[in-house]
C-alpha positions as CSV (number, residue, x, y, z in Angstrom):
1,M,86.0,58.9,70.1
2,N,88.1,61.5,72.1
3,I,91.8,59.6,71.3
4,R,90.5,60.5,67.6
5,F,89.8,64.3,68.8
6,H,93.3,64.4,70.3
7,T,95.1,63.2,67.4
8,D,94.4,65.0,64.9
9,S,94.5,68.3,67.3
10,V,98.1,67.7,67.3
11,K,98.7,66.5,64.2
12,V,96.9,70.2,63.0
13,G,99.3,72.4,66.1
14,F,101.9,70.0,64.5
15,Q,101.2,71.1,60.2
16,K,101.2,75.3,62.2
17,F,104.1,74.5,64.2
18,R,106.1,73.6,61.6
19,S,104.0,76.4,59.0
20,L,105.1,79.2,61.7
21,C,108.7,77.5,61.6
22,F,109.2,77.9,57.4
23,L,108.3,81.8,57.3
24,V,110.6,82.6,60.0
25,L,113.5,81.0,58.2
26,M,112.5,82.3,55.2
27,F,112.3,85.7,57.0
28,F,115.9,85.8,58.3
29,F,117.5,84.4,54.7
30,C,115.8,87.3,52.5
31,S,116.7,90.1,55.7
32,A,119.8,88.6,55.2
33,S,119.9,88.5,51.9
34,L,118.6,92.4,51.6
35,H,120.6,93.7,54.4
36,L,124.4,92.8,52.9
37,A,122.7,94.2,49.0
38,A,121.7,98.1,50.9
39,D,124.7,97.3,52.3
40,A,126.8,96.7,48.8
41,Y,126.4,100.5,46.8
42,K,127.9,103.2,48.6
43,A,131.8,103.8,47.5
44,G,133.8,102.4,44.0
45,A,135.9,102.3,41.3
46,K,136.0,102.7,37.9
47,I,137.9,100.1,36.1
48,E,139.2,101.5,32.4
49,T,140.4,98.9,30.0
50,S,141.1,99.1,26.7
51,K,137.3,97.5,26.0
52,G,135.4,99.5,28.1
53,D,134.6,101.1,31.8
54,I,134.1,98.2,34.7
55,L,132.1,99.6,37.5
56,I,132.3,97.8,40.5
57,A,130.8,98.2,44.5
58,F,133.0,97.5,47.8
59,Y,131.4,95.4,50.2
60,E,133.0,98.0,52.8
61,K,131.0,96.1,55.9
62,E,132.5,93.4,54.8
63,A,135.9,93.7,54.2
64,P,136.7,96.8,56.1
65,K,141.0,95.6,56.1
66,T,140.6,94.9,52.1
67,T,138.5,97.5,50.2
68,E,140.8,100.1,52.7
69,H,144.0,98.8,51.6
70,M,142.3,98.8,47.8
71,K,141.5,102.3,48.4
72,R,145.1,103.7,49.0
73,L,146.2,101.8,46.5
74,I,144.0,103.4,44.1
75,Q,144.1,107.5,45.4
76,S,147.5,106.4,44.9
77,G,147.3,106.1,41.2
78,F,149.6,102.4,41.9
79,Y,147.1,101.3,38.9
80,N,147.8,104.4,36.7
81,E,150.6,105.0,33.2
82,R,151.8,101.3,34.8
83,G,151.0,99.7,31.5
84,M,149.4,96.9,33.3
85,R,147.4,93.8,31.5
86,W,145.2,91.7,32.3
87,H,148.1,89.2,32.2
88,R,145.7,86.2,33.5
89,V,143.1,85.5,31.2
90,V,141.2,82.0,32.6
91,P,138.0,81.5,30.8
92,E,134.9,80.4,32.4
93,F,136.7,81.1,35.7
94,V,138.5,84.5,36.5
95,I,140.9,87.9,34.8
96,Q,143.0,89.1,36.7
97,T,145.3,92.2,37.1
98,G,147.4,93.8,39.8
99,D,151.2,93.8,38.2
100,P,153.1,96.1,37.1
101,N,155.2,93.9,36.0
102,N,152.6,91.5,34.4
103,T,154.3,88.5,34.5
104,G,152.1,87.4,37.7
105,S,155.4,87.4,40.5
106,G,154.4,91.5,41.0
107,G,152.3,93.9,42.6
108,S,153.0,96.5,45.3
109,T,154.6,97.0,48.3
110,E,151.8,97.0,50.4
111,H,150.4,94.1,51.5
112,V,146.8,92.8,53.3
113,D,146.0,90.1,55.4
114,L,143.8,87.5,54.5
115,E,139.9,88.6,55.4
116,V,137.8,86.4,55.3
117,K,135.2,86.3,58.0
118,N,131.6,86.3,56.7
119,T,129.4,85.8,54.0
120,L,130.3,86.9,50.8
121,S,130.6,84.6,48.0
122,H,132.0,83.9,44.3
123,C,128.3,83.0,43.9
124,D,128.2,84.0,40.0
125,A,130.3,86.0,37.6
126,G,131.2,89.2,38.4
127,I,132.9,88.6,41.9
128,V,135.6,90.9,42.2
129,A,138.9,90.0,45.1
130,M,142.2,90.0,46.3
131,A,144.3,87.4,43.9
132,R,147.4,85.5,46.3
133,S,150.2,83.4,46.6
134,K,150.6,80.1,48.9
135,D,150.7,83.0,52.0
136,L,147.4,83.6,53.1
137,N,148.8,87.4,54.0
138,S,150.1,87.4,50.7
139,A,147.6,89.6,48.5
140,S,148.9,92.9,47.2
141,S,147.4,94.8,44.7
142,Q,146.9,91.2,42.4
143,F,143.5,91.0,41.8
144,Y,140.5,89.1,39.5
145,I,137.4,89.1,37.8
146,T,135.5,85.7,38.2
147,L,133.7,84.7,35.0
148,D,131.4,82.1,36.3
149,A,130.5,81.1,39.8
150,Q,133.2,80.0,41.7
151,R,132.3,78.9,45.5
152,V,135.7,77.0,45.8
153,L,137.7,79.4,45.8
154,D,134.9,80.9,49.4
155,A,136.9,81.5,51.7
156,K,140.2,81.0,50.4
157,Y,140.7,85.0,48.5
158,A,139.2,87.7,49.9
159,I,136.9,89.5,48.1
160,F,136.1,93.4,48.4
161,A,134.0,93.7,45.3
162,H,131.7,93.1,42.7
163,V,130.6,94.5,38.9
164,L,127.8,96.1,38.7
165,T,128.5,97.8,34.7
166,G,130.0,95.7,32.0
167,M,130.0,93.0,32.6
168,S,129.8,92.3,28.7
169,I,133.1,93.5,29.3
170,L,134.1,90.7,31.2
171,P,134.0,87.9,28.9
172,R,135.9,89.4,25.9
173,I,139.3,90.2,28.0
174,T,142.5,89.0,26.5
175,P,145.8,88.7,27.6
176,Q,146.6,91.6,25.1
177,D,144.2,94.2,26.8
178,A,145.0,97.6,28.8
179,V,144.1,98.8,32.2
180,Y,144.2,102.7,31.7
181,R,143.4,103.7,35.1
182,I,141.6,102.8,38.5
183,V,139.6,105.7,40.5
184,L,137.1,105.3,42.9
185,V,134.0,106.6,42.7
186,D,130.8,106.8,44.5
187,V,127.8,104.4,42.8
188,E,125.6,104.7,45.6
189,N,122.8,105.5,43.1
190,V,124.2,103.8,39.9
191,V,122.3,100.8,38.7
192,P,122.9,97.7,38.2
193,E,122.7,95.6,34.8
194,V,120.3,92.6,34.6
195,N,123.2,90.1,34.8
196,A,125.1,91.9,37.5
197,P,126.5,89.5,40.5
198,V,124.0,89.6,43.9
199,Q,125.3,88.2,47.1
200,E,123.4,85.3,47.8
201,H,122.1,84.1,51.6
202,P,125.7,80.9,52.2
203,F,121.7,78.8,53.2
204,W,121.4,79.2,49.3
205,G,124.7,78.3,48.3
206,I,124.6,74.2,49.5
207,F,122.0,73.9,46.7
208,K,124.9,74.9,43.7
209,P,127.5,72.9,43.3
210,A,131.5,75.1,42.6
211,K,131.4,75.0,39.2
212,K,135.2,74.9,38.5
213,K,138.1,73.5,41.3
214,A,140.6,75.4,40.9
215,Y,142.9,78.7,42.4
216,A,143.1,81.8,41.7
217,T,146.8,82.5,43.0
218,R,149.8,84.1,40.7
């Protein structure tokens, strides 16, 4: 009888310990996700297109080098009055722009090294990242916006922003649509659209398969 009592006590203790561990893990993952979301909405840019405006928020903390690189290009007026179009449009994958030649082979003279040592993921439609050639550090001015989750691109291409408003415009973009200009804006008080992407902690991503195995190179 004493042995049974001891066994039951150990069993109850183990269950309490397991429940406590689960609560600690849930707190950790939820806190990480909320922290990332809180840091995301400060500086951003407005992409004015022939289909309408797309407002994006920069991931300044997670990708500081890439966001600073893009800010410099935008401030210099690189994307304005150059007749840029969305030269690459792949349904359910990405739309891509940033090439003054509209061929996919052009770009600015400035380059930024690949910046992927963070928890950012191509977790949904509306993720904005740098396009590049086979050279990991060749990103210059071309960038793409995902049309669906593309986790296969994670750690290969530098994510630097995500869409706040204008999600309905993304799937309607065609290669004939123009980018009129891109300007820096304050997005701290902007309310994201209901279907705007939200970064998840990488733990949850292991349960979701990648949608398409392709690469967003030039």
